[in-house]
Gaussian input, Z-matrix of N, CA and C with variables (Angstrom, degrees):
# hf/3-21g

backbone

0 1
 N
 C     1     B1
 C     2     B2     1     A1
 N     3     B3     2     A2     1     D1
 C     4     B4     3     A3     2     D2
 C     5     B5     4     A4     3     D3
 N     6     B6     5     A5     4     D4
 C     7     B7     6     A6     5     D5
 C     8     B8     7     A7     6     D6
 N     9     B9     8     A8     7     D7
 C    10    B10     9     A9     8     D8
 C    11    B11    10    A10     9     D9
 N    12    B12    11    A11    10    D10
 C    13    B13    12    A12    11    D11
 C    14    B14    13    A13    12    D12
 N    15    B15    14    A14    13    D13
 C    16    B16    15    A15    14    D14
 C    17    B17    16    A16    15    D15
 N    18    B18    17    A17    16    D16
 C    19    B19    18    A18    17    D17
 C    20    B20    19    A19    18    D18
 N    21    B21    20    A20    19    D19
 C    22    B22    21    A21    20    D20
 C    23    B23    22    A22    21    D21
 N    24    B24    23    A23    22    D22
 C    25    B25    24    A24    23    D23
 C    26    B26    25    A25    24    D24
 N    27    B27    26    A26    25    D25
 C    28    B28    27    A27    26    D26
 C    29    B29    28    A28    27    D27
 N    30    B30    29    A29    28    D28
 C    31    B31    30    A30    29    D29
 C    32    B32    31    A31    30    D30
 N    33    B33    32    A32    31    D31
 C    34    B34    33    A33    32    D32
 C    35    B35    34    A34    33    D33
 N    36    B36    35    A35    34    D34
 C    37    B37    36    A36    35    D35
 C    38    B38    37    A37    36    D36
 N    39    B39    38    A38    37    D37
 C    40    B40    39    A39    38    D38
 C    41    B41    40    A40    39    D39
 N    42    B42    41    A41    40    D40
 C    43    B43    42    A42    41    D41
 C    44    B44    43    A43    42    D42
 N    45    B45    44    A44    43    D43
 C    46    B46    45    A45    44    D44
 C    47    B47    46    A46    45    D45
 N    48    B48    47    A47    46    D46
 C    49    B49    48    A48    47    D47
 C    50    B50    49    A49    48    D48
 N    51    B51    50    A50    49    D49
 C    52    B52    51    A51    50    D50
 C    53    B53    52    A52    51    D51
 N    54    B54    53    A53    52    D52
 C    55    B55    54    A54    53    D53
 C    56    B56    55    A55    54    D54
 N    57    B57    56    A56    55    D55
 C    58    B58    57    A57    56    D56
 C    59    B59    58    A58    57    D57
 N    60    B60    59    A59    58    D58
 C    61    B61    60    A60    59    D59
 C    62    B62    61    A61    60    D60
 N    63    B63    62    A62    61    D61
 C    64    B64    63    A63    62    D62
 C    65    B65    64    A64    63    D63
 N    66    B66    65    A65    64    D64
 C    67    B67    66    A66    65    D65
 C    68    B68    67    A67    66    D66
 N    69    B69    68    A68    67    D67
 C    70    B70    69    A69    68    D68
 C    71    B71    70    A70    69    D69
 N    72    B72    71    A71    70    D70
 C    73    B73    72    A72    71    D71
 C    74    B74    73    A73    72    D72
 N    75    B75    74    A74    73    D73
 C    76    B76    75    A75    74    D74
 C    77    B77    76    A76    75    D75
 N    78    B78    77    A77    76    D76
 C    79    B79    78    A78    77    D77
 C    80    B80    79    A79    78    D78
 N    81    B81    80    A80    79    D79
 C    82    B82    81    A81    80    D80
 C    83    B83    82    A82    81    D81
 N    84    B84    83    A83    82    D82
 C    85    B85    84    A84    83    D83
 C    86    B86    85    A85    84    D84
 N    87    B87    86    A86    85    D85
 C    88    B88    87    A87    86    D86
 C    89    B89    88    A88    87    D87
 N    90    B90    89    A89    88    D88
 C    91    B91    90    A90    89    D89
 C    92    B92    91    A91    90    D90
 N    93    B93    92    A92    91    D91
 C    94    B94    93    A93    92    D92
 C    95    B95    94    A94    93    D93
 N    96    B96    95    A95    94    D94
 C    97    B97    96    A96    95    D95
 C    98    B98    97    A97    96    D96
 N    99    B99    98    A98    97    D97
 C   100   B100    99    A99    98    D98
 C   101   B101   100   A100    99    D99
 N   102   B102   101   A101   100   D100
 C   103   B103   102   A102   101   D101
 C   104   B104   103   A103   102   D102
 N   105   B105   104   A104   103   D103
 C   106   B106   105   A105   104   D104
 C   107   B107   106   A106   105   D105
 N   108   B108   107   A107   106   D106
 C   109   B109   108   A108   107   D107
 C   110   B110   109   A109   108   D108
 N   111   B111   110   A110   109   D109
 C   112   B112   111   A111   110   D110
 C   113   B113   112   A112   111   D111
 N   114   B114   113   A113   112   D112
 C   115   B115   114   A114   113   D113
 C   116   B116   115   A115   114   D114
 N   117   B117   116   A116   115   D115
 C   118   B118   117   A117   116   D116
 C   119   B119   118   A118   117   D117
 N   120   B120   119   A119   118   D118
 C   121   B121   120   A120   119   D119
 C   122   B122   121   A121   120   D120
 N   123   B123   122   A122   121   D121
 C   124   B124   123   A123   122   D122
 C   125   B125   124   A124   123   D123
 N   126   B126   125   A125   124   D124
 C   127   B127   126   A126   125   D125
 C   128   B128   127   A127   126   D126
 N   129   B129   128   A128   127   D127
 C   130   B130   129   A129   128   D128
 C   131   B131   130   A130   129   D129
 N   132   B132   131   A131   130   D130
 C   133   B133   132   A132   131   D131
 C   134   B134   133   A133   132   D132
 N   135   B135   134   A134   133   D133
 C   136   B136   135   A135   134   D134
 C   137   B137   136   A136   135   D135
 N   138   B138   137   A137   136   D136
 C   139   B139   138   A138   137   D137
 C   140   B140   139   A139   138   D138
 N   141   B141   140   A140   139   D139
 C   142   B142   141   A141   140   D140
 C   143   B143   142   A142   141   D141
 N   144   B144   143   A143   142   D142
 C   145   B145   144   A144   143   D143
 C   146   B146   145   A145   144   D144
 N   147   B147   146   A146   145   D145
 C   148   B148   147   A147   146   D146
 C   149   B149   148   A148   147   D147
 N   150   B150   149   A149   148   D148
 C   151   B151   150   A150   149   D149
 C   152   B152   151   A151   150   D150
 N   153   B153   152   A152   151   D151
 C   154   B154   153   A153   152   D152
 C   155   B155   154   A154   153   D153
 N   156   B156   155   A155   154   D154
 C   157   B157   156   A156   155   D155
 C   158   B158   157   A157   156   D156
 N   159   B159   158   A158   157   D157
 C   160   B160   159   A159   158   D158
 C   161   B161   160   A160   159   D159
 N   162   B162   161   A161   160   D160
 C   163   B163   162   A162   161   D161
 C   164   B164   163   A163   162   D162
 N   165   B165   164   A164   163   D163
 C   166   B166   165   A165   164   D164
 C   167   B167   166   A166   165   D165
 N   168   B168   167   A167   166   D166
 C   169   B169   168   A168   167   D167
 C   170   B170   169   A169   168   D168
 N   171   B171   170   A170   169   D169
 C   172   B172   171   A171   170   D170
 C   173   B173   172   A172   171   D171
 N   174   B174   173   A173   172   D172
 C   175   B175   174   A174   173   D173
 C   176   B176   175   A175   174   D174
 N   177   B177   176   A176   175   D175
 C   178   B178   177   A177   176   D176
 C   179   B179   178   A178   177   D177
 N   180   B180   179   A179   178   D178
 C   181   B181   180   A180   179   D179
 C   182   B182   181   A181   180   D180
 N   183   B183   182   A182   181   D181
 C   184   B184   183   A183   182   D182
 C   185   B185   184   A184   183   D183
 N   186   B186   185   A185   184   D184
 C   187   B187   186   A186   185   D185
 C   188   B188   187   A187   186   D186
 N   189   B189   188   A188   187   D187
 C   190   B190   189   A189   188   D188
 C   191   B191   190   A190   189   D189
 N   192   B192   191   A191   190   D190
 C   193   B193   192   A192   191   D191
 C   194   B194   193   A193   192   D192
 N   195   B195   194   A194   193   D193
 C   196   B196   195   A195   194   D194
 C   197   B197   196   A196   195   D195
 N   198   B198   197   A197   196   D196
 C   199   B199   198   A198   197   D197
 C   200   B200   199   A199   198   D198
 N   201   B201   200   A200   199   D199
 C   202   B202   201   A201   200   D200
 C   203   B203   202   A202   201   D201
 N   204   B204   203   A203   202   D202
 C   205   B205   204   A204   203   D203
 C   206   B206   205   A205   204   D204
 N   207   B207   206   A206   205   D205
 C   208   B208   207   A207   206   D206
 C   209   B209   208   A208   207   D207
 N   210   B210   209   A209   208   D208
 C   211   B211   210   A210   209   D209
 C   212   B212   211   A211   210   D210
 N   213   B213   212   A212   211   D211
 C   214   B214   213   A213   212   D212
 C   215   B215   214   A214   213   D213
 N   216   B216   215   A215   214   D214
 C   217   B217   216   A216   215   D215
 C   218   B218   217   A217   216   D216
 N   219   B219   218   A218   217   D217
 C   220   B220   219   A219   218   D218
 C   221   B221   220   A220   219   D219
 N   222   B222   221   A221   220   D220
 C   223   B223   222   A222   221   D221
 C   224   B224   223   A223   222   D222
 N   225   B225   224   A224   223   D223
 C   226   B226   225   A225   224   D224
 C   227   B227   226   A226   225   D225

   B1=1.4828
   B2=1.5556
   B3=1.3188
   B4=1.3916
   B5=1.4738
   B6=1.3533
   B7=1.4425
   B8=1.4982
   B9=1.2605
   B10=1.4792
   B11=1.5854
   B12=1.3759
   B13=1.4624
   B14=1.4780
   B15=1.3567
   B16=1.5224
   B17=1.4992
   B18=1.3600
   B19=1.4276
   B20=1.6385
   B21=1.2467
   B22=1.4229
   B23=1.5082
   B24=1.2530
   B25=1.4609
   B26=1.4450
   B27=1.3466
   B28=1.4851
   B29=1.4765
   B30=1.3498
   B31=1.4504
   B32=1.5190
   B33=1.3273
   B34=1.3985
   B35=1.5095
   B36=1.2696
   B37=1.4213
   B38=1.5570
   B39=1.3850
   B40=1.5088
   B41=1.5143
   B42=1.3872
   B43=1.5089
   B44=1.5091
   B45=1.3053
   B46=1.4078
   B47=1.5952
   B48=1.3145
   B49=1.5058
   B50=1.5127
   B51=1.3279
   B52=1.4936
   B53=1.4936
   B54=1.3922
   B55=1.4336
   B56=1.5134
   B57=1.3139
   B58=1.4182
   B59=1.5814
   B60=1.3517
   B61=1.4377
   B62=1.6054
   B63=1.3353
   B64=1.4305
   B65=1.5244
   B66=1.2460
   B67=1.4977
   B68=1.5278
   B69=1.3388
   B70=1.4379
   B71=1.5136
   B72=1.2653
   B73=1.5326
   B74=1.5007
   B75=1.3608
   B76=1.4526
   B77=1.5258
   B78=1.2491
   B79=1.4707
   B80=1.5046
   B81=1.3534
   B82=1.4855
   B83=1.4527
   B84=1.3740
   B85=1.4832
   B86=1.5485
   B87=1.3122
   B88=1.4741
   B89=1.5136
   B90=1.3095
   B91=1.4883
   B92=1.5233
   B93=1.2509
   B94=1.5439
   B95=1.4826
   B96=1.3821
   B97=1.4450
   B98=1.5330
   B99=1.3546
   B100=1.4438
   B101=1.4922
   B102=1.3050
   B103=1.4398
   B104=1.5218
   B105=1.2895
   B106=1.4828
   B107=1.5182
   B108=1.4042
   B109=1.4769
   B110=1.4843
   B111=1.2725
   B112=1.4628
   B113=1.4961
   B114=1.2799
   B115=1.5183
   B116=1.4894
   B117=1.3223
   B118=1.4702
   B119=1.5274
   B120=1.3547
   B121=1.4911
   B122=1.4398
   B123=1.3417
   B124=1.4370
   B125=1.5778
   B126=1.3434
   B127=1.4862
   B128=1.5263
   B129=1.2646
   B130=1.4864
   B131=1.5757
   B132=1.2768
   B133=1.4647
   B134=1.5296
   B135=1.4036
   B136=1.4353
   B137=1.5152
   B138=1.4281
   B139=1.4109
   B140=1.5016
   B141=1.3427
   B142=1.5225
   B143=1.5528
   B144=1.3190
   B145=1.4484
   B146=1.5532
   B147=1.2748
   B148=1.4526
   B149=1.5352
   B150=1.2960
   B151=1.4738
   B152=1.4901
   B153=1.3491
   B154=1.4270
   B155=1.5716
   B156=1.2873
   B157=1.4826
   B158=1.5170
   B159=1.3650
   B160=1.4445
   B161=1.5461
   B162=1.3394
   B163=1.4286
   B164=1.4355
   B165=1.3726
   B166=1.4824
   B167=1.5821
   B168=1.3434
   B169=1.4140
   B170=1.4587
   B171=1.3537
   B172=1.4845
   B173=1.5326
   B174=1.3227
   B175=1.4615
   B176=1.5538
   B177=1.3387
   B178=1.4606
   B179=1.5038
   B180=1.3420
   B181=1.4312
   B182=1.5168
   B183=1.2975
   B184=1.4166
   B185=1.5211
   B186=1.4129
   B187=1.4190
   B188=1.5644
   B189=1.3474
   B190=1.4983
   B191=1.5362
   B192=1.3361
   B193=1.4937
   B194=1.5692
   B195=1.2434
   B196=1.4591
   B197=1.5558
   B198=1.3289
   B199=1.4828
   B200=1.4826
   B201=1.3057
   B202=1.4514
   B203=1.4893
   B204=1.3741
   B205=1.4700
   B206=1.5165
   B207=1.3118
   B208=1.5272
   B209=1.5197
   B210=1.3210
   B211=1.4684
   B212=1.5485
   B213=1.2464
   B214=1.4838
   B215=1.5048
   B216=1.2942
   B217=1.4367
   B218=1.5226
   B219=1.2646
   B220=1.5398
   B221=1.5318
   B222=1.2629
   B223=1.4155
   B224=1.5273
   B225=1.2841
   B226=1.4598
   B227=1.5455
   A1=107.91
   A2=113.77
   A3=121.53
   A4=115.21
   A5=115.26
   A6=118.79
   A7=110.59
   A8=119.16
   A9=123.92
   A10=104.48
   A11=113.12
   A12=118.80
   A13=110.47
   A14=115.32
   A15=117.94
   A16=109.09
   A17=112.54
   A18=118.86
   A19=108.72
   A20=114.63
   A21=114.52
   A22=113.59
   A23=115.41
   A24=124.23
   A25=112.19
   A26=118.30
   A27=120.82
   A28=110.38
   A29=118.09
   A30=123.62
   A31=114.59
   A32=117.22
   A33=123.55
   A34=111.79
   A35=118.41
   A36=123.38
   A37=108.97
   A38=109.88
   A39=119.59
   A40=105.77
   A41=112.91
   A42=113.42
   A43=110.77
   A44=115.53
   A45=119.86
   A46=112.68
   A47=113.38
   A48=118.01
   A49=108.50
   A50=112.78
   A51=115.16
   A52=113.02
   A53=123.93
   A54=120.59
   A55=112.10
   A56=120.22
   A57=119.96
   A58=114.38
   A59=112.38
   A60=118.87
   A61=108.98
   A62=114.64
   A63=120.48
   A64=111.55
   A65=118.54
   A66=123.46
   A67=109.37
   A68=119.13
   A69=121.71
   A70=112.73
   A71=113.45
   A72=119.50
   A73=108.46
   A74=118.04
   A75=115.23
   A76=112.55
   A77=119.98
   A78=125.69
   A79=110.85
   A80=117.62
   A81=115.17
   A82=110.10
   A83=121.42
   A84=123.70
   A85=109.23
   A86=117.19
   A87=123.95
   A88=110.59
   A89=113.91
   A90=119.43
   A91=110.99
   A92=118.20
   A93=121.91
   A94=108.51
   A95=117.69
   A96=122.00
   A97=108.96
   A98=115.71
   A99=118.11
   A100=111.98
   A101=117.18
   A102=120.22
   A103=109.73
   A104=118.83
   A105=119.39
   A106=113.93
   A107=115.29
   A108=115.24
   A109=112.93
   A110=117.77
   A111=119.62
   A112=112.59
   A113=115.46
   A114=119.92
   A115=112.20
   A116=116.42
   A117=121.30
   A118=110.19
   A119=116.05
   A120=117.47
   A121=113.16
   A122=119.53
   A123=120.23
   A124=110.80
   A125=115.00
   A126=118.83
   A127=110.61
   A128=117.33
   A129=118.77
   A130=107.74
   A131=114.34
   A132=122.21
   A133=105.68
   A134=120.70
   A135=121.08
   A136=110.82
   A137=120.31
   A138=122.01
   A139=109.61
   A140=115.00
   A141=119.20
   A142=110.66
   A143=117.71
   A144=118.50
   A145=110.90
   A146=120.14
   A147=122.76
   A148=109.47
   A149=118.84
   A150=119.67
   A151=115.56
   A152=117.94
   A153=121.57
   A154=105.91
   A155=120.72
   A156=128.10
   A157=109.66
   A158=119.89
   A159=116.91
   A160=111.07
   A161=117.49
   A162=120.35
   A163=115.02
   A164=116.74
   A165=120.97
   A166=108.87
   A167=118.18
   A168=115.88
   A169=112.21
   A170=115.94
   A171=119.81
   A172=112.68
   A173=116.93
   A174=121.62
   A175=111.01
   A176=115.33
   A177=121.53
   A178=112.25
   A179=117.65
   A180=124.07
   A181=111.68
   A182=117.03
   A183=124.41
   A184=110.01
   A185=115.78
   A186=119.36
   A187=113.55
   A188=114.37
   A189=120.57
   A190=111.62
   A191=113.27
   A192=119.93
   A193=107.68
   A194=119.50
   A195=123.70
   A196=111.74
   A197=114.31
   A198=119.17
   A199=108.87
   A200=120.47
   A201=121.49
   A202=115.88
   A203=114.95
   A204=121.15
   A205=116.12
   A206=113.91
   A207=118.75
   A208=110.50
   A209=118.94
   A210=121.63
   A211=113.10
   A212=118.07
   A213=123.21
   A214=107.61
   A215=115.82
   A216=123.52
   A217=110.13
   A218=118.02
   A219=118.44
   A220=110.22
   A221=118.02
   A222=121.33
   A223=114.90
   A224=118.71
   A225=118.32
   A226=105.65
   D1=131.85
   D2=-179.68
   D3=-94.42
   D4=134.07
   D5=-179.97
   D6=-89.43
   D7=126.94
   D8=-176.33
   D9=-92.24
   D10=123.86
   D11=179.09
   D12=-89.81
   D13=-28.51
   D14=-178.53
   D15=-133.40
   D16=166.47
   D17=174.94
   D18=-130.09
   D19=135.68
   D20=178.50
   D21=-61.33
   D22=137.73
   D23=-175.51
   D24=-138.43
   D25=77.08
   D26=-168.06
   D27=69.86
   D28=-124.08
   D29=174.21
   D30=-87.99
   D31=-7.85
   D32=-175.32
   D33=-107.84
   D34=173.73
   D35=175.41
   D36=-124.31
   D37=136.62
   D38=-177.73
   D39=-109.26
   D40=129.38
   D41=177.00
   D42=-68.07
   D43=143.10
   D44=177.23
   D45=-129.40
   D46=-1.29
   D47=177.57
   D48=-135.83
   D49=169.86
   D50=-175.60
   D51=-67.35
   D52=-36.49
   D53=174.17
   D54=-62.32
   D55=-34.76
   D56=177.74
   D57=-66.86
   D58=-41.38
   D59=176.61
   D60=-59.98
   D61=-46.19
   D62=179.84
   D63=-59.59
   D64=-44.11
   D65=178.45
   D66=-62.58
   D67=-40.29
   D68=177.12
   D69=-64.47
   D70=-47.54
   D71=-176.17
   D72=-66.72
   D73=-37.91
   D74=178.33
   D75=-70.95
   D76=-35.91
   D77=175.61
   D78=-63.68
   D79=-40.38
   D80=179.16
   D81=-76.44
   D82=-36.74
   D83=176.14
   D84=-56.85
   D85=-48.73
   D86=178.42
   D87=-54.78
   D88=-49.09
   D89=-179.37
   D90=-61.18
   D91=-42.60
   D92=-178.26
   D93=-67.93
   D94=-37.97
   D95=-177.34
   D96=-67.18
   D97=-43.17
   D98=-179.66
   D99=-67.79
   D100=-35.91
   D101=179.26
   D102=-63.91
   D103=-50.95
   D104=-179.74
   D105=-61.87
   D106=-36.86
   D107=177.76
   D108=-68.77
   D109=-38.83
   D110=-179.65
   D111=-74.95
   D112=-41.21
   D113=179.87
   D114=-62.39
   D115=-31.87
   D116=-177.09
   D117=-57.72
   D118=-36.10
   D119=-176.41
   D120=-110.37
   D121=12.57
   D122=-177.72
   D123=-90.54
   D124=151.37
   D125=-177.95
   D126=-104.70
   D127=-5.86
   D128=-178.90
   D129=-157.93
   D130=171.32
   D131=179.02
   D132=-64.36
   D133=-46.05
   D134=-177.46
   D135=-60.42
   D136=-34.77
   D137=178.49
   D138=-61.83
   D139=-43.82
   D140=-179.39
   D141=-66.30
   D142=-40.41
   D143=-179.91
   D144=-69.33
   D145=-41.91
   D146=176.60
   D147=-64.81
   D148=-36.05
   D149=178.70
   D150=-68.98
   D151=-38.57
   D152=-166.91
   D153=-90.88
   D154=-23.98
   D155=-173.25
   D156=-47.54
   D157=-59.07
   D158=-170.76
   D159=-64.64
   D160=-39.80
   D161=178.44
   D162=-62.87
   D163=-48.15
   D164=-176.00
   D165=-67.82
   D166=-40.88
   D167=-179.92
   D168=-64.49
   D169=-44.45
   D170=176.69
   D171=-56.50
   D172=-48.85
   D173=-176.42
   D174=-61.38
   D175=-50.15
   D176=-174.89
   D177=-71.40
   D178=-27.40
   D179=171.27
   D180=-62.68
   D181=-51.58
   D182=177.44
   D183=-58.79
   D184=-47.32
   D185=177.93
   D186=-58.11
   D187=-41.71
   D188=179.81
   D189=-65.83
   D190=-39.23
   D191=175.68
   D192=-63.06
   D193=-55.10
   D194=179.11
   D195=-52.11
   D196=-44.66
   D197=-177.69
   D198=-68.20
   D199=-43.50
   D200=178.38
   D201=-62.18
   D202=-33.19
   D203=177.50
   D204=-74.54
   D205=-27.34
   D206=-176.24
   D207=-117.54
   D208=29.21
   D209=-179.15
   D210=-99.74
   D211=155.45
   D212=172.37
   D213=-86.53
   D214=125.98
   D215=178.19
   D216=-73.59
   D217=140.35
   D218=177.95
   D219=-74.76
   D220=148.00
   D221=176.73
   D222=-66.03
   D223=128.49
   D224=-173.04
   D225=-102.66

């Protein structure tokens, strides 16, 4: 039996189990940490956006992949 960590919710994934919530919390915490570290040394908004972009895209891509692999598929 497979444990579903996420449930499809439109285009997004909603955590339904503890490992799913943990993955979401870790991804959000990483994103906040990257934002504060990059923003501390940025001189403009564009500096911040260029600095966080590769980290955020990578982190949320991995999260999306994990969620898609461990999600419950809706009944068709």
